[in-house]
C-alpha positions in Angstrom: 6.4 28.3 141.3 6.2 31.9 141.1 5.7 31.0 137.2 3.2 28.2 138.0 0.9 30.7 140.1 1.0 33.3 137.5 -0.2 30.8 134.7 -3.2 29.7 137.0 -4.1 34.0 137.3 -3.6 34.5 133.2 -6.0 31.2 132.6 -8.2 32.8 135.7 -8.7 35.9 133.8 -9.7 34.7 130.4 -12.0 32.5 132.3 -13.6 35.4 133.8 -13.6 37.3 130.5 -15.1 34.2 128.1 -17.5 34.3 131.1 -18.7 38.0 131.1 -18.4 37.8 126.8 -21.1 35.0 126.8 -23.6 36.7 129.3 -23.4 40.1 127.3 -24.5 38.0 124.2 -27.3 36.4 126.2 -28.2 39.6 127.6 -28.6 41.3 124.4 -30.1 38.3 122.9 -33.1 38.6 125.3 -33.2 42.8 125.3 -35.9 43.5 123.1 -37.5 47.2 122.3 -41.5 48.2 122.2 -42.6 50.2 119.6 -45.8 52.2 120.1 -47.8 54.5 117.5 -50.8 55.3 116.0 -51.6 55.1 112.0 -54.3 58.0 110.8 -55.2 59.7 107.5 -53.1 62.7 106.0 -55.3 65.8 106.4 -58.7 64.2 108.3 -56.2 62.6 110.9 -58.9 59.9 111.3 -57.5 56.8 112.4 -57.2 53.8 110.2 -57.9 50.3 110.8 -56.4 46.7 109.9 -52.9 48.8 108.5 -50.1 46.2 108.6 -47.0 47.5 110.4 -44.5 45.2 109.4 -40.6 45.4 110.3 -38.3 45.5 107.0 -35.2 43.4 108.3 -37.1 40.7 110.3 -40.9 40.3 108.5 -42.2 40.9 112.1 -45.8 42.4 111.6 -48.7 43.6 113.4 -51.9 45.5 112.4 -53.8 48.6 113.6 -56.7 48.5 115.9 -59.7 50.7 115.7 -58.3 53.6 116.9 -54.8 53.2 114.7 -52.8 52.5 117.3 -50.2 49.7 117.1 -47.7 47.8 119.3 -44.4 45.9 118.0 -41.6 44.4 119.9 -38.2 44.5 118.2 -34.5 43.5 119.0 -33.7 47.5 118.5 -35.2 50.6 117.7 -32.7 51.4 114.5 -35.0 49.7 111.4 -37.0 50.2 109.3 -41.2 49.6 109.4 -43.4 49.8 106.5 -46.8 50.5 106.7 -49.4 49.5 103.9 -52.9 50.0 103.5 -55.0 48.7 99.9 -56.4 52.3 98.7 -53.6 54.7 101.0 -50.0 55.2 99.9 -47.6 52.7 101.3 -45.1 54.5 103.3 -42.0 53.3 104.8 -40.3 55.1 107.9 -36.9 54.8 109.5 -37.1 54.6 113.7 -33.7 56.4 114.6 -33.8 55.9 118.4 -37.4 56.5 118.6 -40.2 53.9 120.5 -42.9 56.2 119.7 -45.0 57.6 116.2 -47.1 59.2 114.9 -47.1 57.9 110.8 -49.9 59.7 108.6 -51.4 58.0 105.0 -52.0 59.9 102.0 -55.1 57.6 100.0 -53.7 57.0 96.5 -56.3 59.4 95.3 -53.3 62.2 96.0 -49.9 62.7 95.4 -47.7 61.9 98.2 -44.1 62.2 98.7 -43.6 58.6 99.0 -45.5 57.3 95.6 -42.7 55.2 93.8 -40.9 56.5 91.0 -39.4 53.9 88.8 -36.7 53.8 85.8 -34.9 51.1 84.1 -32.8 50.7 86.6 -33.9 51.6 90.0 -36.9 52.3 91.9 -37.2 55.2 94.6 -39.9 57.9 96.0 -40.2 61.0 95.2 -39.0 62.5 98.0 -35.3 60.5 97.4 -35.2 61.2 93.7 -32.7 63.5 92.3 -34.2 64.1 88.7 -36.9 66.0 87.4 -39.6 63.4 87.0 -43.5 63.2 87.2 -45.0 60.3 88.9 -49.0 59.1 87.9 -50.7 56.0 89.2 -53.5 53.9 87.7 -55.9 56.4 89.6 -54.1 59.4 87.6 -55.3 58.0 84.2 -59.1 56.3 85.3 -62.4 57.4 84.2 -60.9 59.0 81.2 -61.9 58.7 77.5 -59.0 58.3 75.2 -58.1 55.6 73.4 -54.9 55.1 74.4 -52.8 55.5 77.5 -50.2 58.7 75.6 -53.4 60.4 75.1 -54.2 60.2 78.4 -51.2 61.6 79.4 -52.2 65.3 78.1 -52.4 67.5 80.9 -51.5 65.2 83.8 -47.5 65.7 83.2 -46.1 69.5 83.0 -43.9 69.6 80.1 -45.2 67.0 78.1 -46.6 67.8 74.9 -48.9 65.2 73.6 -50.1 65.7 70.0 -52.7 63.7 67.9 -51.8 62.6 64.5 -55.7 63.4 63.9 -59.2 63.0 64.9 -59.3 59.6 64.5 -59.4 57.3 67.9 -57.1 54.9 67.7 -54.0 56.7 65.8 -50.7 57.2 67.1 -49.2 60.3 69.1 -46.0 62.8 69.1 -44.9 63.5 72.4 -42.4 65.5 73.5 -41.0 66.6 76.5 -40.3 70.7 77.0 -40.8 70.7 73.1 -39.2 70.0 70.4 -35.3 70.8 70.0 -34.4 69.0 67.0 -34.0 70.6 63.4 -37.2 68.5 62.4 -38.7 68.4 66.0 -38.6 64.5 66.3 -37.1 64.1 69.4 -39.5 61.9 71.5 -38.8 60.3 74.4 -37.8 56.6 74.9 -40.3 54.4 76.4 -40.0 51.1 78.2 -42.5 49.0 79.7 -41.8 46.6 82.4 -38.4 47.8 82.3 -37.9 46.1 78.5 -37.5 48.9 75.7 -39.8 50.1 73.7 -39.2 51.0 70.1 -42.6 53.1 68.5 -40.9 55.3 65.9 -41.5 52.9 63.5 -44.6 53.9 62.6 -43.8 57.4 62.3 -44.4 57.1 59.0 -46.6 54.3 58.5 -50.1 54.3 56.9 -52.5 51.9 56.0 -55.4 53.0 54.0 -55.3 56.3 55.6 -54.9 54.7 59.2 -52.0 55.4 61.1 -50.8 52.9 63.4 -50.3 53.5 67.1 -47.6 51.0 68.1 -48.7 52.1 72.1 -52.2 49.9 71.8 -50.3 47.3 72.6 -50.1 48.3 76.6 -53.8 47.9 77.4 -54.5 51.2 79.4 -56.5 49.0 82.2 -53.3 47.5 83.1 -51.0 49.9 83.8 -50.2 50.8 87.6 -48.1 53.6 87.6 -46.5 55.6 84.9 -42.9 57.6 85.9 -42.1 60.6 83.1 -38.0 61.5 83.4 -37.8 65.1 81.7 -34.2 64.7 82.1 -31.6 62.9 80.4 -30.1 59.5 82.1 -26.1 59.2 81.2 -26.6 55.2 81.4 -28.6 55.9 78.6 -26.1 57.9 76.2 -27.3 60.2 74.0 -30.8 58.1 73.3 -32.2 59.3 76.3 -31.3 63.0 75.8 -34.6 63.3 74.9 -36.1 61.9 78.4 -38.1 58.6 79.3 -41.3 57.4 79.8 -41.2 54.4 82.5 -44.9 52.0 82.4 -45.5 49.4 84.8 -48.2 46.7 84.5 -50.0 44.6 86.8 -48.2 41.7 84.9 -45.6 42.3 87.3 -46.9 41.7 90.5 -50.6 40.2 89.1 -51.0 37.1 87.9 -54.9 36.6 88.4 -57.8 36.9 86.0 -60.0 39.8 86.3 -62.6 41.2 83.4 -63.4 44.8 83.6 -65.7 46.4 81.6 -66.1 49.9 81.4 -67.8 52.4 78.8 -69.0 55.9 78.3 -71.6 57.9 76.1 -72.7 61.0 75.6 -75.4 63.4 73.4 -74.7 65.4 70.3 -77.4 67.5 68.7 -77.3 69.3 65.2 -78.2 73.3 65.6 -81.6 74.3 63.6 -79.3 76.5 61.6 -75.7 77.6 61.4 -74.8 80.5 62.2 -72.5 82.8 59.1 -71.4 86.6 59.0 -73.8 88.9 58.0 -71.8 91.6 55.1 -70.6 93.9 58.0 -69.2 91.3 59.8 -67.7 89.6 57.0 -66.1 93.0 55.7 -64.2 93.6 59.1 -63.2 89.9 59.4 -61.6 90.1 55.8 -59.9 93.6 56.2 -58.1 92.4 59.7 -57.0 89.6 58.0 -55.7 91.7 55.0 -54.1 94.1 57.5 -53.1 91.5 59.4 -50.8 90.0 56.2 -49.2 93.8 55.8 -51.3 95.5 53.6 -51.6 99.1 53.9 -54.8 100.6 53.7 -54.7 101.7 49.9 -53.5 98.5 49.0 -56.6 97.2 50.1 -59.1 99.7 48.9 -57.3 99.3 45.1 -57.8 95.1 45.6 -61.1 95.3 47.0 -63.2 99.1 46.8 -66.3 97.4 47.8 -64.7 96.6 51.3 -65.0 100.0 52.6 -68.1 101.1 50.6 -71.1 102.3 52.1 -75.2 101.1 51.7 -75.5 101.8 47.7 -72.0 101.9 46.4 -70.1 100.3 43.9 -68.9 96.9 45.3 -71.1 96.8 48.3 -72.5 93.5 49.7 -75.8 93.3 51.0 -76.6 91.3 53.3 -80.9 89.7 52.7 -82.2 88.4 55.8 -85.3 86.2 54.2 -82.8 84.0 52.1 -79.7 83.8 54.4 -77.4 85.1 51.7 -75.1 87.8 50.7 -76.6 89.9 47.3 -74.1 91.4 45.1 -75.2 95.3 44.0 -72.3 96.0 41.9 -69.1 93.7 41.0 -65.9 95.2 41.7 -64.1 97.1 39.2 -61.9 94.1 37.2 -58.3 95.4 38.3 
């Protein structure tokens, strides 16, 4: 009898425990947290309208009002929110138990810590990157007159030196990160286009009728969305990546719609009425400085060019004729 009652007591405890567990699960499923906040423009503090606010895990989304306010109902306040508005850098934040947020978005025309940094194996933000990198967007490369995107990188990436082969439009360039570090100074960085390695060194010595091919012309500058320059070597690339790398992303990855873009630029060039030349005195001073820069002493200069330091009327002095714009020789230098 005692054993029978004991079994009934154990069974009752189990039933009660299952009921409480089910009630706790039901309550947990019905609980929700309301997340509210405002989205404003960084620098000005102006509210941003129609900013998309979404939960990264569930996809639940809403948009901001005219005052920049938003309200989002989630199951918990430990998730990640994503804020996106065309013309501004996309930003993601972690709630970390907070129910109120004031979020600042940076226009794409400015550099933000939320700018994406892309390498062949990962995509992260500037604030989370551990390498020495420089990230450029399409706005940084727009409204320039370069023929290929590599020429447009000059002056925009600290430590990257871009040298033109010649002044002819369309010719290739030589790129070095932190200057040359090899015997022949041919340590150019690797280039990845949309995650694929692009070999552009085949045209280093190729010439066709005086024109050096530019292997980077295959990438239209108008199709570039962002460029990441990694100044340090990446271990998984081995010695090939010791000179750094340049990662280029194009619109072909995310956009397949057809667009027709036309851009043009122009300028005015005028030739001077007359070309300014050195007169006799200015030429003598310039020539004397050149010789002194070549480590010649005053005695050696006088022996080689006795007319250089002569006075008007002295042997070997050159007089400037203002009427005909040419130097008239009075006396020839003595033969050496």
